[in-house]
All heavy atoms as TSV, in Angstrom:
chain	resi	resn	atom	element	x	y	z
A	1	ALA	N	N	0.842	12.517	-7.118
A	1	ALA	CA	C	1.834	13.438	-7.599
A	1	ALA	C	C	3.208	12.660	-7.398
A	1	ALA	O	O	3.334	11.891	-6.412
A	1	ALA	CB	C	1.898	14.716	-6.660
A	2	PRO	N	N	4.245	12.973	-8.230
A	2	PRO	CA	C	5.486	12.220	-8.054
A	2	PRO	C	C	6.095	12.605	-6.634
A	2	PRO	O	O	5.978	13.790	-6.237
A	2	PRO	CB	C	6.339	12.734	-9.071
A	2	PRO	CG	C	5.356	13.325	-10.207
A	2	PRO	CD	C	4.244	13.808	-9.310
A	3	GLU	N	N	6.654	11.567	-6.009
A	3	GLU	CA	C	7.364	11.971	-4.722
A	3	GLU	C	C	8.800	12.560	-5.043
A	3	GLU	O	O	9.365	12.160	-5.981
A	3	GLU	CB	C	7.589	10.625	-4.071
A	3	GLU	CG	C	7.934	10.756	-2.537
A	3	GLU	CD	C	8.067	9.377	-1.926
A	3	GLU	OE1	O	7.592	8.424	-2.422
A	3	GLU	OE2	O	8.570	9.436	-0.793
A	4	SER	N	N	9.039	13.490	-4.257
A	4	SER	CA	C	10.507	14.007	-4.311
A	4	SER	C	C	11.282	13.531	-3.158
A	4	SER	O	O	10.817	13.595	-1.997
A	4	SER	CB	C	10.486	15.602	-4.316
A	4	SER	OG	O	11.712	16.105	-4.535
A	5	ASN	N	N	12.404	13.119	-3.453
A	5	ASN	CA	C	13.278	12.442	-2.359
A	5	ASN	C	C	14.423	13.206	-2.206
A	5	ASN	O	O	15.048	13.747	-3.028
A	5	ASN	CB	C	13.619	11.074	-2.821
A	5	ASN	CG	C	12.372	10.367	-3.177
A	5	ASN	OD1	O	11.720	9.703	-2.250
A	5	ASN	ND2	N	11.989	10.168	-4.449
A	6	GLN	N	N	14.709	13.511	-0.818
A	6	GLN	CA	C	15.794	14.411	-0.461
A	6	GLN	C	C	17.090	13.758	-0.251
A	6	GLN	O	O	17.170	12.715	0.380
A	6	GLN	CB	C	15.444	15.170	0.777
A	6	GLN	CG	C	14.509	16.271	0.607
A	6	GLN	CD	C	14.370	17.098	1.805
A	6	GLN	OE1	O	15.186	17.030	2.742
A	6	GLN	NE2	N	13.272	17.939	1.924
A	7	ILE	N	N	18.189	14.375	-0.764
A	7	ILE	CA	C	19.568	13.977	-0.485
A	7	ILE	C	C	20.081	15.280	0.089
A	7	ILE	O	O	20.139	16.349	-0.549
A	7	ILE	CB	C	20.300	13.457	-1.637
A	7	ILE	CG1	C	19.553	12.247	-2.153
A	7	ILE	CG2	C	21.708	13.122	-1.263
A	7	ILE	CD1	C	20.219	11.667	-3.600
A	8	GLN	N	N	20.723	15.273	1.282
A	8	GLN	CA	C	21.351	16.303	1.834
A	8	GLN	C	C	22.817	16.247	1.906
A	8	GLN	O	O	23.308	15.208	2.241
A	8	GLN	CB	C	20.803	16.642	3.265
A	8	GLN	CG	C	19.275	16.887	3.332
A	8	GLN	CD	C	18.688	16.796	4.736
A	8	GLN	OE1	O	18.757	15.896	5.339
A	8	GLN	NE2	N	18.013	17.903	5.182
A	9	ILE	N	N	23.554	17.384	1.663
A	9	ILE	CA	C	25.073	17.433	1.640
A	9	ILE	C	C	25.298	18.555	2.518
A	9	ILE	O	O	25.435	19.720	1.950
A	9	ILE	CB	C	25.654	17.451	0.326
A	9	ILE	CG1	C	25.083	16.410	-0.596
A	9	ILE	CG2	C	27.160	17.448	0.418
A	9	ILE	CD1	C	25.474	16.412	-2.067
A	10	PRO	N	N	25.577	18.379	3.762
A	10	PRO	CA	C	26.027	19.507	4.647
A	10	PRO	C	C	27.446	19.933	4.233
A	10	PRO	O	O	28.152	19.308	3.522
A	10	PRO	CB	C	25.888	19.046	6.041
A	10	PRO	CG	C	26.062	17.514	5.937
A	10	PRO	CD	C	25.583	17.150	4.472
A	11	ASP	N	N	27.967	20.948	4.974
A	11	ASP	CA	C	29.221	21.554	4.684
A	11	ASP	C	C	30.361	20.528	5.009
A	11	ASP	O	O	31.513	20.596	4.528
A	11	ASP	CB	C	29.518	22.959	5.259
A	11	ASP	CG	C	29.499	22.814	6.796
A	11	ASP	OD1	O	29.049	21.695	7.313
A	11	ASP	OD2	O	29.572	23.847	7.430
A	12	SER	N	N	30.026	19.605	5.851
A	12	SER	CA	C	31.089	18.635	6.132
A	12	SER	C	C	31.391	17.682	4.984
A	12	SER	O	O	32.269	16.894	5.053
A	12	SER	CB	C	30.510	17.642	7.369
A	12	SER	OG	O	29.405	17.037	6.859
A	13	GLY	N	N	30.428	17.557	3.884
A	13	GLY	CA	C	30.644	16.740	2.796
A	13	GLY	C	C	29.943	15.394	3.026
A	13	GLY	O	O	30.134	14.587	2.045
A	14	GLU	N	N	29.295	15.202	4.112
A	14	GLU	CA	C	28.575	13.954	4.382
A	14	GLU	C	C	27.428	13.930	3.438
A	14	GLU	O	O	26.927	15.000	2.891
A	14	GLU	CB	C	27.978	13.830	5.759
A	14	GLU	CG	C	29.093	13.588	6.900
A	14	GLU	CD	C	28.412	13.500	8.252
A	14	GLU	OE1	O	27.651	14.467	8.475
A	14	GLU	OE2	O	28.865	12.712	8.996
A	15	ILE	N	N	26.896	12.696	3.180
A	15	ILE	CA	C	25.690	12.494	2.366
A	15	ILE	C	C	24.571	11.886	3.187
A	15	ILE	O	O	24.806	10.931	3.724
A	15	ILE	CB	C	26.016	11.656	1.157
A	15	ILE	CG1	C	27.110	12.152	0.322
A	15	ILE	CG2	C	24.722	11.466	0.210
A	15	ILE	CD1	C	27.841	11.273	-0.710
A	16	TRP	N	N	23.511	12.642	3.206
A	16	TRP	CA	C	22.400	12.101	3.978
A	16	TRP	C	C	21.250	11.773	3.136
A	16	TRP	O	O	20.797	12.504	2.284
A	16	TRP	CB	C	21.938	13.096	5.000
A	16	TRP	CG	C	22.909	13.376	6.151
A	16	TRP	CD1	C	24.047	14.016	6.029
A	16	TRP	CD2	C	22.824	12.944	7.484
A	16	TRP	NE1	N	24.768	13.917	7.290
A	16	TRP	CE2	C	23.888	13.365	8.204
A	16	TRP	CE3	C	21.775	12.305	8.234
A	16	TRP	CZ2	C	24.238	13.102	9.487
A	16	TRP	CZ3	C	21.980	11.975	9.470
A	16	TRP	CH2	C	23.113	12.511	10.223
A	17	VAL	N	N	20.686	10.415	3.261
A	17	VAL	CA	C	19.538	10.059	2.525
A	17	VAL	C	C	18.569	9.506	3.655
A	17	VAL	O	O	18.908	8.656	4.507
A	17	VAL	CB	C	19.861	8.909	1.663
A	17	VAL	CG1	C	18.641	8.427	0.845
A	17	VAL	CG2	C	20.840	9.440	0.541
A	18	ASP	N	N	17.295	9.932	3.579
A	18	ASP	CA	C	16.341	9.496	4.598
A	18	ASP	C	C	16.808	9.705	5.904
A	18	ASP	O	O	16.615	8.886	6.912
A	18	ASP	CB	C	15.912	8.001	4.377
A	18	ASP	CG	C	15.202	7.833	3.057
A	18	ASP	OD1	O	14.584	8.655	2.614
A	18	ASP	OD2	O	15.255	6.601	2.505
A	19	ASN	N	N	17.361	10.922	6.223
A	19	ASN	CA	C	17.846	11.281	7.576
A	19	ASN	C	C	18.950	10.383	8.076
A	19	ASN	O	O	19.049	10.182	9.330
A	19	ASN	CB	C	16.656	11.428	8.424
A	19	ASN	CG	C	15.770	12.602	8.097
A	19	ASN	OD1	O	16.255	13.693	7.740
A	19	ASN	ND2	N	14.460	12.379	7.980
A	20	ARG	N	N	19.697	9.671	7.275
A	20	ARG	CA	C	20.757	8.832	7.826
A	20	ARG	C	C	21.904	9.122	6.925
A	20	ARG	O	O	21.803	9.243	5.538
A	20	ARG	CB	C	20.396	7.421	7.977
A	20	ARG	CG	C	19.914	6.670	6.686
A	20	ARG	CD	C	19.707	5.183	6.922
A	20	ARG	NE	N	19.836	4.616	5.695
A	20	ARG	CZ	C	18.790	4.348	4.868
A	20	ARG	NH1	N	17.611	4.835	5.233
A	20	ARG	NH2	N	18.889	3.619	3.831
A	21	PRO	N	N	23.157	9.246	7.496
A	21	PRO	CA	C	24.382	9.440	6.766
A	21	PRO	C	C	24.637	8.164	5.853
A	21	PRO	O	O	24.616	7.037	6.448
A	21	PRO	CB	C	25.412	9.677	7.720
A	21	PRO	CG	C	24.925	9.175	8.999
A	21	PRO	CD	C	23.439	9.029	8.842
A	22	VAL	N	N	25.058	8.229	4.641
A	22	VAL	CA	C	25.383	7.207	3.842
A	22	VAL	C	C	26.718	7.515	3.075
A	22	VAL	O	O	27.065	8.597	2.838
A	22	VAL	CB	C	24.344	6.834	2.786
A	22	VAL	CG1	C	23.065	6.366	3.537
A	22	VAL	CG2	C	23.997	7.926	1.902
A	23	ASP	N	N	27.372	6.557	2.510
A	23	ASP	CA	C	28.535	6.650	1.576
A	23	ASP	C	C	27.905	7.013	0.216
A	23	ASP	O	O	26.717	6.832	0.014
A	23	ASP	CB	C	29.251	5.372	1.565
A	23	ASP	CG	C	30.511	5.504	0.973
A	23	ASP	OD1	O	31.491	6.115	1.499
A	23	ASP	OD2	O	30.768	4.968	-0.257
A	24	VAL	N	N	28.669	7.464	-0.705
A	24	VAL	CA	C	28.112	7.708	-2.023
A	24	VAL	C	C	27.623	6.545	-2.725
A	24	VAL	O	O	26.686	6.565	-3.638
A	24	VAL	CB	C	29.169	8.563	-2.940
A	24	VAL	CG1	C	30.321	7.590	-3.384
A	24	VAL	CG2	C	28.470	9.241	-4.055
A	25	ARG	N	N	28.209	5.299	-2.436
A	25	ARG	CA	C	27.752	4.122	-3.201
A	25	ARG	C	C	26.287	3.631	-3.167
A	25	ARG	O	O	25.791	3.476	-4.122
A	25	ARG	CB	C	28.744	2.919	-2.873
A	25	ARG	CG	C	30.178	3.220	-3.384
A	25	ARG	CD	C	30.915	1.928	-3.111
A	25	ARG	NE	N	31.079	1.553	-1.772
A	25	ARG	CZ	C	32.083	2.086	-1.004
A	25	ARG	NH1	N	32.864	2.960	-1.433
A	25	ARG	NH2	N	32.078	1.749	0.329
A	26	PRO	N	N	25.800	3.804	-1.902
A	26	PRO	CA	C	24.354	3.370	-1.741
A	26	PRO	C	C	23.365	4.292	-2.358
A	26	PRO	O	O	22.238	4.053	-2.502
A	26	PRO	CB	C	24.145	3.330	-0.238
A	26	PRO	CG	C	25.470	3.364	0.511
A	26	PRO	CD	C	26.364	3.949	-0.504
A	27	VAL	N	N	23.794	5.543	-2.722
A	27	VAL	CA	C	22.804	6.560	-3.289
A	27	VAL	C	C	22.158	5.951	-4.567
A	27	VAL	O	O	20.949	6.041	-4.654
A	27	VAL	CB	C	23.582	7.822	-3.723
A	27	VAL	CG1	C	22.716	8.794	-4.549
A	27	VAL	CG2	C	24.103	8.614	-2.370
A	28	ARG	N	N	23.023	5.263	-5.395
A	28	ARG	CA	C	22.403	4.737	-6.643
A	28	ARG	C	C	21.329	3.624	-6.326
A	28	ARG	O	O	20.211	3.637	-6.942
A	28	ARG	CB	C	23.518	4.051	-7.453
A	28	ARG	CG	C	22.909	3.395	-8.745
A	28	ARG	CD	C	24.091	2.780	-9.507
A	28	ARG	NE	N	23.649	2.152	-10.658
A	28	ARG	CZ	C	24.300	1.636	-11.663
A	28	ARG	NH1	N	25.711	1.766	-11.594
A	28	ARG	NH2	N	23.933	1.154	-12.744
A	29	ALA	N	N	21.552	2.803	-5.367
A	29	ALA	CA	C	20.604	1.735	-5.020
A	29	ALA	C	C	19.325	2.333	-4.429
A	29	ALA	O	O	18.232	1.907	-4.760
A	29	ALA	CB	C	21.199	0.806	-3.951
A	30	ASN	N	N	19.521	3.383	-3.541
A	30	ASN	CA	C	18.271	4.138	-3.148
A	30	ASN	C	C	17.463	4.643	-4.295
A	30	ASN	O	O	16.158	4.528	-4.261
A	30	ASN	CB	C	18.776	5.247	-2.186
A	30	ASN	CG	C	18.984	4.663	-0.772
A	30	ASN	OD1	O	18.095	4.299	-0.134
A	30	ASN	ND2	N	20.185	4.900	-0.304
A	31	VAL	N	N	18.192	5.347	-5.273
A	31	VAL	CA	C	17.460	5.911	-6.238
A	31	VAL	C	C	16.811	4.994	-7.092
A	31	VAL	O	O	15.762	5.016	-7.686
A	31	VAL	CB	C	18.477	6.871	-7.098
A	31	VAL	CG1	C	17.935	7.376	-8.361
A	31	VAL	CG2	C	18.905	8.051	-6.271
A	32	GLU	N	N	17.526	3.829	-7.479
A	32	GLU	CA	C	16.859	2.791	-8.258
A	32	GLU	C	C	15.549	2.246	-7.640
A	32	GLU	O	O	14.580	1.878	-8.438
A	32	GLU	CB	C	17.890	1.647	-8.482
A	32	GLU	CG	C	19.089	1.890	-9.470
A	32	GLU	CD	C	20.035	0.880	-9.529
A	32	GLU	OE1	O	20.174	0.004	-8.670
A	32	GLU	OE2	O	20.866	0.798	-10.576
A	33	ARG	N	N	15.602	2.138	-6.294
A	33	ARG	CA	C	14.462	1.592	-5.545
A	33	ARG	C	C	13.274	2.650	-5.753
A	33	ARG	O	O	12.075	2.260	-6.049
A	33	ARG	CB	C	14.686	1.457	-4.179
A	33	ARG	CG	C	13.706	0.587	-3.402
A	33	ARG	CD	C	14.164	0.281	-1.918
A	33	ARG	NE	N	14.172	1.517	-1.141
A	33	ARG	CZ	C	15.263	2.144	-0.636
A	33	ARG	NH1	N	16.435	1.392	-0.723
A	33	ARG	NH2	N	15.207	3.239	0.009
A	34	LEU	N	N	13.559	3.842	-5.599
A	34	LEU	CA	C	12.550	4.936	-5.883
A	34	LEU	C	C	12.040	5.133	-7.349
A	34	LEU	O	O	10.880	5.046	-7.499
A	34	LEU	CB	C	13.209	6.217	-5.474
A	34	LEU	CG	C	13.627	6.470	-4.113
A	34	LEU	CD1	C	14.475	7.767	-4.026
A	34	LEU	CD2	C	12.481	6.479	-3.122
A	35	SER	N	N	12.945	4.880	-8.175
A	35	SER	CA	C	12.597	4.832	-9.635
A	35	SER	C	C	11.741	3.715	-9.999
A	35	SER	O	O	10.849	3.855	-10.893
A	35	SER	CB	C	13.943	4.824	-10.424
A	35	SER	OG	O	13.707	4.884	-11.836
A	36	ALA	N	N	11.967	2.506	-9.389
A	36	ALA	CA	C	11.170	1.313	-9.641
A	36	ALA	C	C	9.766	1.595	-9.106
A	36	ALA	O	O	8.765	1.079	-9.749
A	36	ALA	CB	C	11.872	0.077	-9.009
A	37	ILE	N	N	9.550	2.258	-7.957
A	37	ILE	CA	C	8.372	2.502	-7.347
A	37	ILE	C	C	7.514	3.581	-8.348
A	37	ILE	O	O	6.364	3.420	-8.592
A	37	ILE	CB	C	8.496	2.899	-5.921
A	37	ILE	CG1	C	9.047	1.897	-5.065
A	37	ILE	CG2	C	7.125	3.454	-5.349
A	37	ILE	CD1	C	9.386	2.276	-3.769
A	38	ASP	N	N	8.196	4.561	-8.672
A	38	ASP	CA	C	7.660	5.663	-9.416
A	38	ASP	C	C	8.667	6.251	-10.393
A	38	ASP	O	O	9.484	7.028	-9.943
A	38	ASP	CB	C	7.119	6.836	-8.503
A	38	ASP	CG	C	6.546	7.823	-9.134
A	38	ASP	OD1	O	6.386	7.841	-10.416
A	38	ASP	OD2	O	6.115	8.928	-8.529
A	39	PRO	N	N	8.630	5.882	-11.547
A	39	PRO	CA	C	9.602	6.279	-12.637
A	39	PRO	C	C	9.569	7.870	-12.722
A	39	PRO	O	O	10.474	8.436	-13.269
A	39	PRO	CB	C	9.155	5.614	-13.891
A	39	PRO	CG	C	8.270	4.490	-13.512
A	39	PRO	CD	C	7.671	4.889	-12.197
A	40	GLU	N	N	8.494	8.444	-12.348
A	40	GLU	CA	C	8.391	9.963	-12.415
A	40	GLU	C	C	9.025	10.634	-11.358
A	40	GLU	O	O	9.015	11.896	-11.242
A	40	GLU	CB	C	6.874	10.340	-12.664
A	40	GLU	CG	C	6.239	9.777	-13.857
A	40	GLU	CD	C	6.813	10.294	-15.149
A	40	GLU	OE1	O	6.957	11.508	-15.333
A	40	GLU	OE2	O	7.094	9.391	-15.919
A	41	SER	N	N	9.513	9.904	-10.286
A	41	SER	CA	C	9.893	10.590	-9.234
A	41	SER	C	C	11.110	11.507	-9.384
A	41	SER	O	O	11.835	11.208	-10.291
A	41	SER	CB	C	10.144	9.595	-8.033
A	41	SER	OG	O	11.176	8.633	-8.383
A	42	GLY	N	N	11.319	12.311	-8.517
A	42	GLY	CA	C	12.447	13.316	-8.637
A	42	GLY	C	C	13.318	13.221	-7.486
A	42	GLY	O	O	12.881	12.643	-6.372
A	43	VAL	N	N	14.422	13.884	-7.470
A	43	VAL	CA	C	15.289	14.059	-6.327
A	43	VAL	C	C	15.613	15.410	-6.109
A	43	VAL	O	O	15.867	16.220	-7.011
A	43	VAL	CB	C	16.587	13.247	-6.496
A	43	VAL	CG1	C	17.596	13.482	-5.414
A	43	VAL	CG2	C	16.313	11.744	-6.656
A	44	LEU	N	N	15.542	15.782	-4.773
A	44	LEU	CA	C	15.851	17.200	-4.327
A	44	LEU	C	C	17.238	16.996	-3.676
A	44	LEU	O	O	17.320	16.317	-2.640
A	44	LEU	CB	C	14.775	17.697	-3.362
A	44	LEU	CG	C	15.198	18.999	-2.738
A	44	LEU	CD1	C	15.359	20.092	-3.687
A	44	LEU	CD2	C	14.108	19.382	-1.724
A	45	ILE	N	N	18.172	17.668	-4.081
A	45	ILE	CA	C	19.522	17.763	-3.468
A	45	ILE	C	C	19.683	19.131	-2.735
A	45	ILE	O	O	19.629	20.140	-3.385
A	45	ILE	CB	C	20.727	17.594	-4.556
A	45	ILE	CG1	C	20.585	16.154	-5.255
A	45	ILE	CG2	C	21.982	17.615	-3.827
A	45	ILE	CD1	C	21.623	15.861	-6.194
A	46	LEU	N	N	19.683	19.009	-1.426
A	46	LEU	CA	C	19.979	20.138	-0.594
A	46	LEU	C	C	21.426	20.199	-0.246
A	46	LEU	O	O	21.978	19.427	0.553
A	46	LEU	CB	C	19.083	20.000	0.734
A	46	LEU	CG	C	17.558	20.046	0.578
A	46	LEU	CD1	C	16.964	19.754	1.794
A	46	LEU	CD2	C	17.230	21.496	0.046
A	47	ALA	N	N	22.122	21.056	-0.823
A	47	ALA	CA	C	23.578	21.104	-0.591
A	47	ALA	C	C	23.966	22.423	0.133
A	47	ALA	O	O	23.495	23.523	-0.341
A	47	ALA	CB	C	24.303	21.043	-1.964
A	48	ASP	N	N	24.778	22.391	1.147
A	48	ASP	CA	C	25.326	23.553	1.637
A	48	ASP	C	C	26.319	24.253	0.685
A	48	ASP	O	O	26.974	23.600	-0.176
A	48	ASP	CB	C	26.038	23.157	2.950
A	48	ASP	CG	C	26.618	24.391	3.747
A	48	ASP	OD1	O	27.646	24.862	3.426
A	48	ASP	OD2	O	25.926	24.629	4.708
A	49	ALA	N	N	26.292	25.447	0.742
A	49	ALA	CA	C	27.040	26.298	-0.185
A	49	ALA	C	C	28.531	25.917	-0.038
A	49	ALA	O	O	29.339	26.009	-0.955
A	49	ALA	CB	C	26.943	27.912	0.080
A	50	ARG	N	N	28.958	25.488	1.188
A	50	ARG	CA	C	30.461	25.006	1.388
A	50	ARG	C	C	30.609	23.647	1.198
A	50	ARG	O	O	31.764	23.177	1.399
A	50	ARG	CB	C	30.769	25.458	2.807
A	50	ARG	CG	C	30.688	27.105	2.974
A	50	ARG	CD	C	31.009	27.501	4.434
A	50	ARG	NE	N	29.925	27.014	5.328
A	50	ARG	CZ	C	28.717	27.501	5.493
A	50	ARG	NH1	N	28.489	28.601	4.942
A	50	ARG	NH2	N	27.928	26.892	6.391
A	51	ALA	N	N	29.699	22.887	0.758
A	51	ALA	CA	C	29.913	21.382	0.569
A	51	ALA	C	C	30.935	21.175	-0.537
A	51	ALA	O	O	30.796	21.971	-1.537
A	51	ALA	CB	C	28.466	20.667	0.262
A	52	PRO	N	N	31.669	20.182	-0.516
A	52	PRO	CA	C	32.603	19.882	-1.619
A	52	PRO	C	C	31.937	19.661	-2.871
A	52	PRO	O	O	31.115	18.897	-2.939
A	52	PRO	CB	C	33.452	18.707	-1.035
A	52	PRO	CG	C	33.093	18.540	0.347
A	52	PRO	CD	C	31.838	19.259	0.583
A	53	THR	N	N	32.496	20.332	-3.885
A	53	THR	CA	C	31.848	20.171	-5.252
A	53	THR	C	C	31.919	18.759	-5.731
A	53	THR	O	O	31.029	18.236	-6.354
A	53	THR	CB	C	32.590	21.073	-6.259
A	53	THR	OG1	O	32.507	22.448	-5.806
A	53	THR	CG2	C	31.945	21.085	-7.726
A	54	GLY	N	N	33.184	18.168	-5.401
A	54	GLY	CA	C	33.281	16.726	-5.881
A	54	GLY	C	C	32.248	15.872	-5.322
A	54	GLY	O	O	31.853	14.869	-5.968
A	55	THR	N	N	31.858	15.974	-3.994
A	55	THR	CA	C	30.794	15.243	-3.454
A	55	THR	C	C	29.425	15.447	-4.190
A	55	THR	O	O	28.715	14.472	-4.559
A	55	THR	CB	C	30.553	15.539	-1.948
A	55	THR	OG1	O	31.897	15.494	-1.306
A	55	THR	CG2	C	29.501	14.767	-1.402
A	56	LEU	N	N	29.044	16.675	-4.465
A	56	LEU	CA	C	27.910	16.965	-5.149
A	56	LEU	C	C	27.870	16.422	-6.608
A	56	LEU	O	O	26.895	15.778	-6.950
A	56	LEU	CB	C	27.825	18.560	-5.357
A	56	LEU	CG	C	26.483	19.046	-6.010
A	56	LEU	CD1	C	25.295	18.647	-5.277
A	56	LEU	CD2	C	26.611	20.603	-6.095
A	57	VAL	N	N	29.079	16.476	-7.306
A	57	VAL	CA	C	29.095	15.768	-8.578
A	57	VAL	C	C	28.977	14.361	-8.593
A	57	VAL	O	O	28.249	13.670	-9.392
A	57	VAL	CB	C	30.461	16.166	-9.262
A	57	VAL	CG1	C	30.608	15.339	-10.530
A	57	VAL	CG2	C	30.438	17.635	-9.628
A	58	ALA	N	N	29.569	13.668	-7.544
A	58	ALA	CA	C	29.481	12.273	-7.363
A	58	ALA	C	C	28.009	11.849	-7.073
A	58	ALA	O	O	27.355	10.816	-7.621
A	58	ALA	CB	C	30.361	11.780	-6.208
A	59	VAL	N	N	27.315	12.576	-6.306
A	59	VAL	CA	C	25.919	12.352	-5.860
A	59	VAL	C	C	25.047	12.277	-7.213
A	59	VAL	O	O	24.179	11.531	-7.508
A	59	VAL	CB	C	25.387	13.224	-4.887
A	59	VAL	CG1	C	23.927	13.088	-4.687
A	59	VAL	CG2	C	26.077	12.857	-3.465
A	60	VAL	N	N	25.225	13.437	-7.951
A	60	VAL	CA	C	24.512	13.645	-9.159
A	60	VAL	C	C	24.782	12.461	-10.163
A	60	VAL	O	O	23.800	11.839	-10.753
A	60	VAL	CB	C	24.737	15.089	-9.922
A	60	VAL	CG1	C	24.139	15.056	-11.365
A	60	VAL	CG2	C	24.251	16.095	-9.022
A	61	ASP	N	N	25.968	12.023	-10.303
A	61	ASP	CA	C	26.343	10.920	-11.123
A	61	ASP	C	C	25.480	9.679	-10.733
A	61	ASP	O	O	25.002	8.940	-11.464
A	61	ASP	CB	C	27.755	10.577	-11.020
A	61	ASP	CG	C	28.601	11.555	-11.908
A	61	ASP	OD1	O	28.043	12.407	-12.677
A	61	ASP	OD2	O	29.788	11.580	-11.840
A	62	GLN	N	N	25.501	9.413	-9.368
A	62	GLN	CA	C	24.876	8.257	-8.803
A	62	GLN	C	C	23.324	8.312	-9.005
A	62	GLN	O	O	22.670	7.215	-9.323
A	62	GLN	CB	C	25.124	7.980	-7.406
A	62	GLN	CG	C	26.519	7.614	-7.052
A	62	GLN	CD	C	27.033	6.370	-7.694
A	62	GLN	OE1	O	26.339	5.377	-7.637
A	62	GLN	NE2	N	28.120	6.394	-8.376
A	63	VAL	N	N	22.688	9.505	-8.940
A	63	VAL	CA	C	21.316	9.610	-9.175
A	63	VAL	C	C	21.009	9.373	-10.649
A	63	VAL	O	O	20.067	8.605	-10.948
A	63	VAL	CB	C	20.752	11.014	-8.796
A	63	VAL	CG1	C	19.468	11.355	-9.224
A	63	VAL	CG2	C	21.003	11.307	-7.241
A	64	HIS	N	N	21.782	9.872	-11.454
A	64	HIS	CA	C	21.632	9.686	-13.030
A	64	HIS	C	C	21.791	8.067	-13.186
A	64	HIS	O	O	20.982	7.523	-14.097
A	64	HIS	CB	C	22.625	10.344	-13.814
A	64	HIS	CG	C	22.361	11.830	-13.936
A	64	HIS	ND1	N	23.219	12.797	-14.376
A	64	HIS	CD2	C	21.103	12.492	-13.691
A	64	HIS	CE1	C	22.572	13.974	-14.355
A	64	HIS	NE2	N	21.383	13.907	-14.004
A	65	LEU	N	N	22.810	7.404	-12.637
A	65	LEU	CA	C	22.994	6.041	-12.897
A	65	LEU	C	C	21.858	5.215	-12.328
A	65	LEU	O	O	21.457	4.092	-12.806
A	65	LEU	CB	C	24.371	5.668	-12.163
A	65	LEU	CG	C	25.609	6.008	-12.909
A	65	LEU	CD1	C	26.839	5.766	-11.967
A	65	LEU	CD2	C	25.748	5.339	-14.193
A	66	GLY	N	N	21.203	5.780	-11.376
A	66	GLY	CA	C	20.053	5.089	-10.763
A	66	GLY	C	C	18.745	5.340	-11.542
A	66	GLY	O	O	17.727	4.611	-11.328
A	67	GLY	N	N	18.884	6.100	-12.574
A	67	GLY	CA	C	17.773	6.231	-13.506
A	67	GLY	C	C	16.860	7.445	-13.287
A	67	GLY	O	O	15.841	7.457	-13.886
A	68	ILE	N	N	17.265	8.398	-12.436
A	68	ILE	CA	C	16.433	9.560	-12.282
A	68	ILE	C	C	17.068	10.790	-12.804
A	68	ILE	O	O	18.425	10.931	-12.348
A	68	ILE	CB	C	16.086	9.787	-10.817
A	68	ILE	CG1	C	15.079	8.657	-10.293
A	68	ILE	CG2	C	15.499	11.100	-10.448
A	68	ILE	CD1	C	14.484	8.809	-8.888
A	69	TYR	N	N	16.537	11.482	-13.662
A	69	TYR	CA	C	17.104	12.694	-14.251
A	69	TYR	C	C	16.464	14.113	-13.884
A	69	TYR	O	O	16.864	15.134	-14.091
A	69	TYR	CB	C	17.121	12.593	-15.800
A	69	TYR	CG	C	17.994	11.392	-16.284
A	69	TYR	CD1	C	17.557	10.213	-16.437
A	69	TYR	CD2	C	19.384	11.703	-16.371
A	69	TYR	CE1	C	18.312	9.092	-16.754
A	69	TYR	CE2	C	20.196	10.690	-16.838
A	69	TYR	CZ	C	19.689	9.391	-16.979
A	69	TYR	OH	O	20.514	8.372	-17.312
A	70	ASN	N	N	15.297	13.848	-13.128
A	70	ASN	CA	C	14.543	14.951	-12.464
A	70	ASN	C	C	15.160	15.399	-11.114
A	70	ASN	O	O	14.805	14.834	-10.081
A	70	ASN	CB	C	13.113	14.542	-12.359
A	70	ASN	CG	C	12.272	15.636	-11.684
A	70	ASN	OD1	O	12.705	16.792	-11.650
A	70	ASN	ND2	N	11.151	15.207	-11.281
A	71	ILE	N	N	16.244	16.232	-11.348
A	71	ILE	CA	C	16.976	16.605	-10.061
A	71	ILE	C	C	16.731	18.079	-9.847
A	71	ILE	O	O	16.878	18.876	-10.725
A	71	ILE	CB	C	18.472	16.343	-10.225
A	71	ILE	CG1	C	18.755	14.914	-10.395
A	71	ILE	CG2	C	19.189	16.888	-8.950
A	71	ILE	CD1	C	20.183	14.601	-10.649
A	72	THR	N	N	16.368	18.471	-8.723
A	72	THR	CA	C	16.221	19.756	-8.224
A	72	THR	C	C	17.291	20.201	-7.252
A	72	THR	O	O	17.593	19.345	-6.195
A	72	THR	CB	C	14.878	20.068	-7.553
A	72	THR	OG1	O	13.796	19.580	-8.471
A	72	THR	CG2	C	14.557	21.599	-7.266
A	73	PHE	N	N	17.861	21.363	-7.237
A	73	PHE	CA	C	18.897	21.746	-6.472
A	73	PHE	C	C	18.427	22.754	-5.568
A	73	PHE	O	O	17.805	23.731	-5.974
A	73	PHE	CB	C	20.155	22.231	-7.216
A	73	PHE	CG	C	20.946	21.212	-7.850
A	73	PHE	CD1	C	20.645	20.931	-9.340
A	73	PHE	CD2	C	21.871	20.258	-7.246
A	73	PHE	CE1	C	21.353	19.833	-9.977
A	73	PHE	CE2	C	22.512	19.299	-7.907
A	73	PHE	CZ	C	22.205	19.114	-9.281
A	74	SER	N	N	18.773	22.765	-4.258
A	74	SER	CA	C	18.632	23.817	-3.348
A	74	SER	C	C	19.925	24.109	-2.625
A	74	SER	O	O	20.443	23.169	-2.074
A	74	SER	CB	C	17.493	23.568	-2.497
A	74	SER	OG	O	17.206	24.534	-1.489
A	75	THR	N	N	20.394	25.395	-2.510
A	75	THR	CA	C	21.612	25.580	-1.783
A	75	THR	C	C	21.239	26.293	-0.503
A	75	THR	O	O	20.447	27.182	-0.355
A	75	THR	CB	C	22.582	26.512	-2.660
A	75	THR	OG1	O	22.683	25.919	-3.871
A	75	THR	CG2	C	23.951	26.547	-1.936
A	76	THR	N	N	21.902	25.839	0.510
A	76	THR	CA	C	21.776	26.420	2.010
A	76	THR	C	C	23.015	27.038	2.369
A	76	THR	O	O	24.055	26.636	1.938
A	76	THR	CB	C	21.250	25.335	2.814
A	76	THR	OG1	O	22.188	24.427	2.993
A	76	THR	CG2	C	19.980	24.693	2.606
A	77	ASN	N	N	22.856	28.125	3.091
A	77	ASN	CA	C	24.071	28.813	3.745
A	77	ASN	C	C	24.176	28.533	5.272
A	77	ASN	O	O	23.214	28.445	5.936
A	77	ASN	CB	C	23.912	30.332	3.380
A	77	ASN	CG	C	24.115	30.590	1.886
A	77	ASN	OD1	O	25.039	30.014	1.248
A	77	ASN	ND2	N	23.283	31.340	1.417
């Protein structure tokens, strides 16, 4: 089964990948690595309802640039 990889965006606007905080720039490299291992893999974005929209949009852009279009969103309160 394709692996789903989580990116978390808490209300602080930080970006967490693999349980560590990252800048928006490494998101693409992480996604490219996952895409190389499994082109069918997807990304789950867990975003707090109060997370900045700009951060969410930037993360989605980086995931797309990394070659993954299978994105699932989950909003937390």
